[in-house]
C-alpha positions as CSV (number, residue, x, y, z in Angstrom):
1,M,0.0,0.0,0.0
2,D,1.2,3.5,-0.8
3,P,2.9,4.9,2.4
4,A,1.3,8.3,2.0
5,S,-2.2,6.7,1.7
6,R,-1.5,4.6,4.7
7,A,-0.5,7.6,6.8
8,K,-3.6,9.6,5.7
9,A,-5.8,6.6,6.4
10,Q,-4.5,6.5,10.0
11,Q,-5.0,10.2,10.2
12,T,-8.6,9.6,9.3
13,R,-9.0,7.0,12.0
14,D,-7.6,9.4,14.5
15,L,-10.0,12.1,13.4
16,V,-13.2,10.0,13.7
17,T,-12.3,9.0,17.3
18,G,-11.9,12.7,18.2
19,D,-14.3,14.9,20.2
20,A,-15.8,16.8,17.2
21,P,-17.5,15.9,14.0
22,V,-15.3,15.4,10.9
23,V,-16.9,17.5,8.2
24,L,-15.8,16.6,4.7
25,G,-15.8,19.1,1.9
26,G,-16.9,17.7,-1.5
27,M,-14.4,18.4,-4.3
28,Y,-14.5,17.3,-7.9
29,D,-11.9,19.4,-9.9
30,G,-8.8,21.4,-9.3
31,V,-10.5,24.7,-8.3
32,S,-12.8,23.0,-5.8
33,A,-9.8,21.1,-4.4
34,R,-7.9,24.4,-3.9
35,L,-10.9,25.9,-2.1
36,V,-11.3,22.8,0.1
37,E,-7.7,23.3,1.1
38,R,-8.1,27.0,1.7
39,A,-11.3,26.4,3.8
40,G,-9.3,24.2,6.1
41,F,-11.5,21.1,6.1
42,P,-10.0,18.2,8.2
43,A,-10.9,15.8,5.4
44,A,-12.3,15.8,1.8
45,F,-14.4,13.7,-0.4
46,I,-14.4,13.0,-4.1
47,G,-17.9,11.9,-5.0
48,G,-19.2,10.3,-8.2
49,Y,-22.2,12.7,-8.5
50,A,-20.0,15.8,-8.7
51,V,-17.3,14.2,-10.9
52,A,-19.9,12.8,-13.4
53,A,-21.5,16.3,-13.6
54,S,-18.3,18.3,-13.8
55,H,-16.3,16.0,-16.1
56,L,-18.9,14.4,-18.2
57,G,-21.9,16.7,-17.9
58,E,-24.0,13.7,-17.1
59,P,-26.1,12.5,-14.1
60,D,-24.9,10.0,-11.5
61,I,-26.4,6.9,-13.1
62,G,-23.3,4.7,-13.5
63,L,-21.7,6.4,-16.5
64,L,-18.5,7.2,-14.7
65,S,-15.8,4.5,-15.1
66,Q,-13.2,3.2,-12.7
67,S,-10.3,4.8,-14.6
68,E,-12.0,8.2,-14.7
69,I,-12.6,8.4,-11.0
70,A,-9.1,7.0,-10.2
71,D,-7.6,9.6,-12.5
72,T,-9.6,12.3,-10.8
73,A,-8.3,11.1,-7.4
74,R,-4.7,11.1,-8.7
75,R,-5.0,14.7,-9.9
76,L,-6.8,16.1,-6.8
77,C,-5.2,14.3,-3.9
78,R,-2.0,16.2,-4.5
79,L,-3.7,19.5,-4.1
80,V,-4.8,19.1,-0.5
81,E,-3.0,18.3,2.7
82,C,-6.0,16.6,4.4
83,P,-7.0,13.0,3.9
84,V,-9.2,12.3,0.9
85,L,-11.9,9.6,0.7
86,V,-13.0,8.6,-2.8
87,D,-16.4,7.3,-4.0
88,A,-15.8,3.8,-5.4
89,D,-19.4,3.3,-6.3
90,T,-19.9,-0.5,-6.4
91,G,-16.2,-1.3,-7.1
92,Y,-17.0,-1.6,-10.8
93,G,-17.5,-5.3,-10.8
94,G,-17.0,-8.2,-8.5
95,A,-14.6,-8.6,-5.6
96,T,-11.5,-8.7,-7.8
97,N,-12.6,-5.5,-9.6
98,A,-13.3,-3.7,-6.2
99,L,-9.8,-4.7,-5.0
100,R,-8.3,-3.3,-8.2
101,T,-10.2,-0.1,-7.6
102,A,-8.9,0.2,-4.1
103,E,-5.4,-0.4,-5.3
104,L,-5.8,2.4,-7.9
105,F,-7.1,4.8,-5.2
106,S,-4.2,4.0,-2.9
107,A,-1.7,4.7,-5.7
108,A,-3.5,8.0,-6.3
109,G,-2.9,9.1,-2.7
110,A,-6.4,8.5,-1.3
111,A,-6.8,7.8,2.4
112,G,-9.8,5.5,1.7
113,L,-13.0,4.8,-0.2
114,F,-16.7,4.4,0.0
115,L,-18.0,1.1,-1.4
116,E,-21.7,0.5,-1.9
117,D,-24.1,-2.4,-2.4
118,Q,-26.2,-1.1,-5.4
119,V,-26.9,-3.1,-8.5
120,W,-24.8,-1.8,-11.4
121,P,-25.5,0.6,-13.1
122,K,-25.9,2.4,-9.8
123,R,-27.5,5.8,-9.4
124,C,-27.3,8.7,-6.9
125,G,-28.3,7.5,-3.5
126,H,-31.0,10.2,-3.3
127,M,-32.7,9.2,-6.6
128,A,-35.7,6.9,-6.9
129,G,-35.5,3.3,-8.3
130,K,-32.4,2.0,-6.6
131,Q,-31.7,-1.7,-6.3
132,V,-29.2,-3.5,-4.1
133,T,-27.3,-6.8,-4.5
134,A,-27.4,-9.7,-2.2
135,P,-25.6,-8.8,1.0
136,D,-22.9,-11.4,0.5
137,E,-21.8,-10.0,-2.8
138,W,-21.2,-6.6,-1.2
139,L,-19.5,-8.1,1.9
140,D,-17.2,-10.2,-0.3
141,K,-15.9,-7.0,-1.9
142,L,-15.4,-5.3,1.5
143,R,-13.7,-8.4,2.8
144,A,-11.3,-8.5,-0.1
145,I,-10.3,-4.9,0.3
146,R,-9.9,-5.2,4.1
147,H,-7.7,-8.3,3.9
148,A,-5.5,-7.8,0.9
149,P,-2.0,-6.5,1.9
150,E,-2.1,-3.8,-0.8
151,T,-5.3,-2.2,0.5
152,S,-5.8,-3.4,4.1
153,G,-4.7,-0.1,5.5
154,L,-7.2,2.1,3.6
155,F,-10.0,3.7,5.5
156,L,-13.0,1.6,4.4
157,V,-16.5,3.1,4.5
158,A,-19.2,0.5,3.9
159,R,-22.2,2.1,2.3
160,T,-25.6,0.4,1.9
161,D,-28.4,1.8,-0.1
162,A,-30.9,-0.8,1.2
163,R,-33.0,1.8,3.1
164,A,-35.0,2.7,0.0
165,P,-35.7,-0.7,-1.6
166,L,-35.7,-3.0,1.5
167,G,-36.4,-0.8,4.5
168,L,-34.4,0.6,7.4
169,E,-34.1,-2.6,9.4
170,A,-32.6,-4.4,6.4
171,A,-30.1,-1.6,5.9
172,I,-29.1,-1.7,9.6
173,E,-28.6,-5.4,9.4
174,R,-26.2,-4.9,6.4
175,G,-24.4,-2.2,8.3
176,R,-23.9,-4.4,11.3
177,A,-22.5,-7.2,9.0
178,A,-20.1,-4.7,7.4
179,R,-19.0,-3.5,10.9
180,D,-18.4,-7.1,12.0
181,L,-16.0,-7.8,9.1
182,G,-13.9,-4.8,9.8
183,A,-15.2,-1.7,7.9
184,D,-13.9,1.5,9.5
185,A,-17.2,3.4,9.2
186,I,-20.8,2.5,8.3
187,F,-22.8,4.6,5.9
188,I,-26.6,4.0,5.6
189,E,-27.6,6.2,2.7
190,A,-30.6,8.5,2.7
191,P,-32.4,8.2,6.1
192,E,-35.6,10.0,5.7
193,S,-36.0,11.6,9.1
194,A,-34.2,12.7,12.2
195,A,-35.7,9.7,13.9
196,E,-34.2,7.3,11.4
197,F,-30.8,8.9,12.0
198,E,-31.3,8.3,15.7
199,T,-32.3,4.7,15.1
200,I,-29.2,4.0,13.0
201,A,-26.9,5.6,15.5
202,K,-28.3,3.5,18.3
203,A,-28.3,0.2,16.3
204,I,-24.7,0.3,14.9
205,P,-21.7,1.0,17.1
206,G,-18.5,2.8,16.0
207,P,-18.0,5.5,13.4
208,K,-20.9,6.3,11.1
209,V,-21.3,8.6,8.1
210,A,-24.1,11.1,7.5
211,N,-24.5,12.3,3.9
212,L,-26.1,15.7,3.5
213,V,-27.4,16.3,0.0
214,E,-29.2,19.6,-0.7
215,G,-32.7,18.8,-1.9
216,G,-32.2,15.1,-1.1
217,K,-34.2,12.6,0.9
218,S,-32.4,13.2,4.3
219,P,-33.1,16.2,6.6
220,H,-30.2,18.7,7.0
221,L,-29.3,18.3,10.6
222,H,-26.4,20.3,12.0
223,P,-23.1,18.4,12.2
224,K,-23.0,18.9,15.9
225,E,-26.5,17.4,16.3
226,L,-25.5,14.4,14.2
227,F,-22.2,14.0,16.1
228,E,-24.2,13.9,19.4
229,M,-26.3,11.2,18.0
230,G,-23.2,9.1,17.0
231,F,-22.3,10.2,13.5
232,S,-18.6,11.1,13.4
233,M,-18.3,11.9,9.6
234,I,-20.5,14.4,7.9
235,V,-20.2,14.7,4.1
236,F,-21.4,17.6,2.0
237,P,-20.8,15.9,-1.4
238,V,-22.6,18.2,-3.8
239,A,-22.9,21.6,-2.1
240,A,-20.1,23.2,-4.1
241,I,-21.1,22.0,-7.5
242,L,-24.7,23.0,-7.0
243,A,-23.5,26.5,-6.0
244,Q,-21.1,26.6,-8.9
245,A,-23.7,25.7,-11.5
246,H,-26.1,28.3,-10.0
247,T,-23.5,31.1,-10.1
248,V,-22.2,30.2,-13.6
249,E,-25.7,30.2,-15.0
250,R,-26.3,33.7,-13.5
251,V,-23.0,34.9,-15.0
252,F,-23.7,33.6,-18.5
253,Q,-27.3,34.9,-18.5
254,T,-26.1,38.3,-17.3
255,I,-23.5,38.5,-20.1
256,R,-26.2,37.5,-22.6
257,D,-28.7,40.0,-21.3
258,T,-26.4,43.0,-20.6
259,G,-23.1,42.3,-22.4
260,S,-21.2,43.0,-19.2
261,T,-20.2,41.4,-15.9
262,A,-19.9,44.7,-14.0
263,S,-23.0,44.0,-11.9
264,L,-21.4,40.7,-10.8
265,A,-18.0,42.0,-9.5
266,D,-18.8,41.2,-5.9
267,S,-19.6,37.6,-6.7
268,M,-16.5,36.9,-8.8
269,F,-12.8,36.3,-7.9
270,D,-10.4,39.1,-8.8
271,F,-8.2,38.0,-11.6
272,D,-5.0,38.3,-9.5
273,A,-6.6,36.7,-6.4
274,F,-7.7,33.7,-8.5
275,A,-4.1,33.3,-9.9
276,E,-2.9,33.1,-6.3
277,L,-5.6,30.5,-5.4
278,L,-4.0,28.5,-8.2
279,D,-0.5,29.0,-6.6
280,L,0.9,31.1,-9.3
281,S,3.5,32.6,-7.0
282,R,5.0,29.2,-6.2
283,H,5.4,28.5,-9.9
284,R,7.1,31.8,-10.5
285,A,9.4,31.2,-7.5
286,R,10.4,27.8,-8.9
287,T,11.5,29.3,-12.2
288,A,13.0,32.6,-10.9
289,G,16.5,31.3,-11.3
290,D,16.0,30.0,-14.8
291,S,19.2,30.7,-16.7
292,T,17.9,29.8,-20.1
293,P,19.7,32.0,-22.7
294,K,17.5,34.7,-24.1
295,S,17.4,35.2,-27.9
296,S,19.2,38.4,-29.1
């Protein structure tokens, strides 16, 4: 396993046993990664929904490939100091494929991954019509990742989407089984009320994940409230990309309507400030001593 990934995975384990909720900023491209770093999040998340939208312009319905998400992780993990967890969807096949996915994520510098039990092609966890596999199929993938020497150190989040198609009790049963085989954290996707969050927290020991999707099926409880219930990791996977799309739409429409961006100055980066966000000064410093001969 990549030593940097191993260290970041342990850092994640230390975070989730701390005395405060670990709030993960959702990133999906270079700019959002820079902004996650600037905001000072203790950990970050690369989610399939935002990557599919930003890279493909498509919905989260299983169109994103293993190599595309692994390449995204490779490009973005280097931009942040905090641990990064990456959405592995279903692992893109059987246990062997899931293990290969985990190996690619480790090589990319990720601290860990989320692995779910949906039938492929999967869809966003807050969309209707989800189906899940037999529990053993999912558990076999989790077990392979947990026990293989190349991936055993990764922070492994076991995600079940069984709440919608099978009910809360079935989802909890799957979560307990994943906990028993050694998953680091359990993620039951899309509880539909505060009471369901409380039921999950009481039924499953150890670190748990709450996923807050604007406009999704789950209520937006405050991270402190969720932490007090027993959820140590709180993920905001799509907040940034929803805000980006809203702002860019406004910019384009304003340009079309007025031929100017003057009225939007307060909601845009200054050109030089944006260059500094992208670390231009570091690149200039690296080449300041360039002695390449100048043409006469």
